[in-house]
N, C-alpha and C positions, 0 to 999 in steps of 0.2 A: 434536424437527421434525425434518421430512422437508425438502431440498433442493426447491425449488417453481422450476419454468420460470418465472416475474418474480421471483427471488433476485437483486440487481444481483451482477455482477462487479465482484470488486478488484484492483487492478493496484500494485505496489509497485515503484517505479521507484527504481534503487540501481546501485550500481556498485562492481566490484573493490576492496579496500581500503578502503573506507570505513568505518570503526567504528562511525558513529553507526548508519548502513544497518543491518548487524550487528546491534546491541541493538535496535532498533526491530523488525527483523524476528523476532528470538528472543520481542519482547513482542506482537507483530500475529500472529503462528503460530497458538497458544493460542488465542487470541480469536478469530480471524473462525473453527477448527476448529468451538469451541464455540458459536456462530453460524450456523453452516452454511455460514457464507460462500465460493465457490471464489475462490480465491488464484490469482492470477498473478503470478511474479517476472519484472522483467523490468530485464535490463543496459540502461542509457543508452547504451553504448556499442555496441551492438548493433540499436540502432535511432537514426537518424539526428534524428526529428521528437522522438524525448524528449529524443534527449542536449539537442539547441537550446533545447527547454522549458524542461528540468528541472536543465540541470547545476549551475547555481549554486542549489540548492536541496533537491537529495536529502538525506534520500530523502523520497519523493512515496509517498501512499497514493490513490489517485484508486479514488474508487465510482461505476461504472456511469450511475446515476442523480441525481448530482449536480455539477454545474458546478464547483464550486469544493474541490480539492485538500487533503487533510493535509499540513503538507511542515513540514522543520524540524528542532528539537529539543522533537517531540511526547513525551508520554510513555503508559504503559498506561488512565490515564485518560480520556486524550484521543484514544486508538485507539475506547472502547470507546462513548464517546457521538457520535464520527462512523459507528458501523456500527449504533447504534441509535437 
């Protein structure tokens, strides 16, 4: 399955020292790769609007074609459901 031009992009919001974020990113990365999703990892401390929006609920996974993000203590199964 190749990357298509209309493939949604993923943005994973995290911050330094967030153990839960590190765990979720480790789960997300192979799933996103397997499903051919482009993945951008964003530290909320480098993005003021992201910090305001997500500081209390990281990790946050945003899909460009959906309004509702996936946040908090989600697991690999929730990631897979969110992406399919």
